[in-house]
MARFILUM-739347 format. One record per residue (C-alpha): chain; z, x, y. Coordinates in nm, 4 decimals. Last residue first. Example, Ala and Ser with C-alpha at 12.3 -4.5 7.8 and 13.67 -1.06 7.14 Angstrom:
! MARFILUM-739347
PT / unit / c3 / c1 / c2
PT / A / 0.7140 / 1.3670 / -0.1060
PT / A / 0.7800 / 1.2300 / -0.4500
! end
This chain:
! MARFILUM-739347
PT / unit / c3 / c1 / c2
PT / A / 8.2727 / 10.4755 / 10.2671
PT / A / 8.6053 / 10.5072 / 10.1079
PT / A / 8.8377 / 10.2860 / 10.3503
PT / A / 8.5505 / 10.0539 / 10.4016
PT / A / 8.5204 / 9.9751 / 10.0283
PT / A / 8.9315 / 9.9527 / 10.0028
PT / A / 8.8967 / 9.6840 / 10.3109
PT / A / 8.6024 / 9.4541 / 10.1377
PT / A / 8.8038 / 9.5082 / 9.8117
PT / A / 9.1004 / 9.3331 / 9.9417
PT / A / 9.4109 / 9.5180 / 10.0350
PT / A / 9.7814 / 9.4618 / 9.9853
PT / A / 10.0415 / 9.6694 / 10.1305
PT / A / 10.0468 / 10.0095 / 10.2527
PT / A / 9.7662 / 10.2150 / 10.3430
PT / A / 9.8309 / 10.5963 / 10.3539
PT / A / 9.5323 / 10.8267 / 10.4436
PT / A / 9.4743 / 11.1393 / 10.2525
PT / A / 9.1130 / 10.9665 / 10.1957
PT / A / 9.2469 / 10.6798 / 10.0143
PT / A / 9.6366 / 10.6438 / 9.9484
PT / A / 9.7570 / 10.2939 / 9.8553
PT / A / 10.0431 / 10.1212 / 9.8625
PT / A / 10.1390 / 9.7904 / 9.6404
PT / A / 10.4426 / 9.8033 / 9.6753
PT / A / 10.7643 / 9.8472 / 9.8930
PT / A / 10.9252 / 10.1172 / 10.0560
PT / A / 10.6543 / 10.4036 / 10.1162
PT / A / 10.7498 / 10.5673 / 10.4058
PT / A / 10.5404 / 10.8834 / 10.2829
PT / A / 10.8111 / 11.1117 / 10.1937
PT / A / 11.0193 / 10.8306 / 10.0372
PT / A / 10.7136 / 10.7572 / 9.8416
PT / A / 10.6772 / 11.1146 / 9.7329
PT / A / 11.0375 / 11.1368 / 9.5894
PT / A / 10.9668 / 10.8187 / 9.4398
PT / A / 10.6418 / 10.9459 / 9.2487
PT / A / 10.8323 / 11.2579 / 9.1448
PT / A / 11.0991 / 11.0373 / 8.9905
PT / A / 10.8925 / 10.8631 / 8.8003
PT / A / 10.6844 / 11.1980 / 8.6948
PT / A / 11.0184 / 11.3291 / 8.5973
PT / A / 11.1226 / 11.0269 / 8.3770
PT / A / 10.8136 / 11.0869 / 8.1554
PT / A / 10.8530 / 11.4819 / 8.1276
PT / A / 11.1806 / 11.4557 / 7.9993
PT / A / 11.0737 / 11.2223 / 7.7124
PT / A / 11.2482 / 10.9074 / 7.6375
PT / A / 10.9131 / 10.6975 / 7.6861
PT / A / 10.7236 / 10.9565 / 7.4767
PT / A / 10.9694 / 10.8934 / 7.1974
PT / A / 10.9089 / 10.4918 / 7.2213
PT / A / 10.5508 / 10.5479 / 7.2612
PT / A / 10.5495 / 10.7422 / 6.9630
PT / A / 10.7445 / 10.4807 / 6.7582
PT / A / 10.5276 / 10.2141 / 6.8884
PT / A / 10.2051 / 10.3801 / 6.8052
PT / A / 9.9729 / 10.2178 / 7.0395
PT / A / 9.7021 / 9.9427 / 6.9049
PT / A / 9.6323 / 9.7025 / 7.1922
PT / A / 9.9148 / 9.4463 / 7.0477
PT / A / 10.1619 / 9.7310 / 6.9460
PT / A / 10.1878 / 9.7917 / 7.3254
PT / A / 10.1717 / 9.4305 / 7.3908
PT / A / 10.4797 / 9.3602 / 7.1959
PT / A / 10.6548 / 9.6986 / 7.2929
PT / A / 10.6479 / 9.5689 / 7.6571
PT / A / 10.7919 / 9.1950 / 7.5237
PT / A / 11.0502 / 9.3836 / 7.3644
PT / A / 11.1518 / 9.6450 / 7.6572
PT / A / 11.1493 / 9.3258 / 7.8841
PT / A / 11.3713 / 9.1353 / 7.6700
PT / A / 11.5867 / 9.4193 / 7.5853
PT / A / 11.6045 / 9.4787 / 7.9920
PT / A / 11.7174 / 9.1414 / 8.0566
PT / A / 12.0034 / 9.1910 / 7.8180
PT / A / 12.1338 / 9.4504 / 7.9781
PT / A / 12.0381 / 9.3410 / 8.3691
PT / A / 12.2461 / 8.9899 / 8.2893
PT / A / 12.0402 / 8.6640 / 8.2600
PT / A / 12.0180 / 8.3979 / 8.4916
PT / A / 11.8109 / 8.5392 / 8.7546
PT / A / 11.5754 / 8.5783 / 8.4674
PT / A / 11.5306 / 8.2166 / 8.3631
PT / A / 11.1226 / 8.2283 / 8.3598
PT / A / 11.1492 / 8.5752 / 8.1494
PT / A / 11.0204 / 8.8495 / 8.3580
PT / A / 10.7262 / 9.0448 / 8.1734
PT / A / 10.4600 / 8.8081 / 8.2935
PT / A / 10.1441 / 8.9264 / 8.0992
PT / A / 9.8254 / 8.9881 / 8.2791
PT / A / 10.0075 / 9.3165 / 8.4240
PT / A / 10.1270 / 9.4599 / 8.1131
PT / A / 9.7811 / 9.3989 / 7.9712
PT / A / 9.6050 / 9.5864 / 8.2544
PT / A / 9.8089 / 9.8907 / 8.2293
PT / A / 9.7979 / 9.8972 / 7.8477
PT / A / 9.3971 / 9.8683 / 7.8469
PT / A / 9.3673 / 10.1506 / 8.1238
PT / A / 9.6256 / 10.3577 / 7.9509
PT / A / 9.4841 / 10.3767 / 7.6355
PT / A / 9.4700 / 10.7568 / 7.5650
PT / A / 9.7862 / 10.7890 / 7.3471
PT / A / 9.9303 / 11.0734 / 7.5661
PT / A / 9.8868 / 10.8188 / 7.8776
PT / A / 10.0846 / 10.5638 / 7.6969
PT / A / 10.4335 / 10.7562 / 7.8110
PT / A / 10.3143 / 10.6602 / 8.1544
PT / A / 10.2616 / 10.3039 / 8.0841
PT / A / 10.5857 / 10.3074 / 7.8799
PT / A / 10.8108 / 10.4702 / 8.1889
PT / A / 10.6640 / 10.2260 / 8.3964
PT / A / 10.7206 / 9.9327 / 8.1821
PT / A / 11.1084 / 10.0537 / 8.1991
PT / A / 11.1821 / 10.1139 / 8.5041
PT / A / 11.0460 / 9.7600 / 8.6469
PT / A / 11.3854 / 9.6281 / 8.5674
PT / A / 11.5183 / 9.8154 / 8.8540
PT / A / 11.3090 / 9.6325 / 9.1175
PT / A / 11.1077 / 9.9114 / 9.3108
PT / A / 10.9660 / 10.0513 / 9.0096
PT / A / 10.6931 / 10.3135 / 9.2062
PT / A / 10.4338 / 10.3917 / 8.8811
PT / A / 10.1965 / 10.6159 / 9.0541
PT / A / 9.8768 / 10.5057 / 8.8945
PT / A / 9.5718 / 10.7900 / 8.9883
PT / A / 9.2481 / 10.5591 / 9.0495
PT / A / 8.9132 / 10.7630 / 9.0034
PT / A / 8.6397 / 10.5479 / 9.1393
PT / A / 8.3016 / 10.7313 / 9.0504
PT / A / 8.1541 / 10.4215 / 8.8818
PT / A / 8.1989 / 10.2036 / 9.1539
PT / A / 8.1236 / 9.8110 / 9.1208
PT / A / 8.3564 / 9.7946 / 8.7540
PT / A / 8.6314 / 10.0017 / 8.9144
PT / A / 8.6448 / 9.8144 / 9.2377
PT / A / 8.6374 / 9.4952 / 9.0595
PT / A / 8.9331 / 9.6517 / 8.8389
PT / A / 9.1018 / 9.7418 / 9.1675
PT / A / 9.0996 / 9.4354 / 9.2995
PT / A / 9.2901 / 9.2569 / 8.9983
PT / A / 9.5341 / 9.5195 / 9.0236
PT / A / 9.6074 / 9.4576 / 9.3465
PT / A / 9.6606 / 9.0813 / 9.2671
PT / A / 9.9262 / 9.1844 / 9.0178
PT / A / 10.0595 / 9.4213 / 9.2754
PT / A / 10.0934 / 9.1460 / 9.5251
PT / A / 10.3424 / 8.9543 / 9.2769
PT / A / 10.5116 / 9.2645 / 9.2157
PT / A / 10.7202 / 9.2913 / 8.8554
PT / A / 10.4637 / 9.5860 / 8.7455
PT / A / 10.5488 / 9.8166 / 9.0502
PT / A / 10.2650 / 9.9701 / 9.2112
PT / A / 10.1816 / 10.3008 / 9.3942
PT / A / 9.8129 / 10.3210 / 9.3720
PT / A / 9.6391 / 10.6892 / 9.4178
PT / A / 9.2397 / 10.6523 / 9.5182
PT / A / 9.0167 / 10.9231 / 9.4124
PT / A / 8.6347 / 10.9267 / 9.4941
PT / A / 8.4975 / 11.2098 / 9.3194
PT / A / 8.5275 / 11.0557 / 9.0179
PT / A / 8.5867 / 11.2961 / 8.6930
PT / A / 8.8714 / 11.0437 / 8.5206
PT / A / 8.6289 / 10.7754 / 8.5977
PT / A / 8.8297 / 10.4590 / 8.5938
PT / A / 9.2176 / 10.4328 / 8.5164
PT / A / 9.4336 / 10.7750 / 8.5339
PT / A / 9.7919 / 10.8015 / 8.4038
PT / A / 10.0091 / 11.0318 / 8.6158
PT / A / 10.1621 / 11.3283 / 8.3890
PT / A / 9.8957 / 11.5892 / 8.5735
PT / A / 10.1020 / 11.6077 / 8.9229
PT / A / 9.9476 / 11.9040 / 9.0750
PT / A / 9.7149 / 11.6547 / 9.2691
PT / A / 9.9920 / 11.4560 / 9.3900
PT / A / 10.2082 / 11.7835 / 9.5128
PT / A / 9.8771 / 11.9053 / 9.6755
PT / A / 9.8167 / 11.5940 / 9.8766
PT / A / 10.2135 / 11.6155 / 9.9821
PT / A / 10.1888 / 11.9868 / 10.1172
PT / A / 9.8383 / 11.8591 / 10.3004
PT / A / 10.0654 / 11.6141 / 10.5038
PT / A / 9.9197 / 11.2233 / 10.4308
PT / A / 9.7908 / 11.0733 / 10.7427
PT / A / 9.9631 / 10.7288 / 10.8126
! end
């Protein structure tokens, strides 16, 4: 699906989205993801390989929490941008299992507390200021960033994750390294 000029302009104007790779990169990829999506975890590995293989890649992270328990890690990642450690935090969140093994047996409120504790532990482990992170997570601009992403995703008929936008084209679902390289060529 081709992305309209109007939506591309909205994506480009959005300055709150965290960026990984080269912030000045000429090849821009928008990645819609959810930290509790198994396919997104695999996509993250590919995106890290892509960044290592091509220093001109700029990946703009679009936190699209499709699972209710993914809202807190999404807010934390957006908030982490203010401390300049987004790449390491993003990578660490994917490398750690946020959901406890017995998550289906736990109430939503308790589950959110467990996830928040794990997110904050990961943040502390990479040197983020926890108080600042929590304050920033509660900010209106962080919530607005996630709402904007949801709105754009729905306008693009993105209902699942991962999804990539490369050269004004939507690619729903997991893409391997070869497919991404072909899309950016």
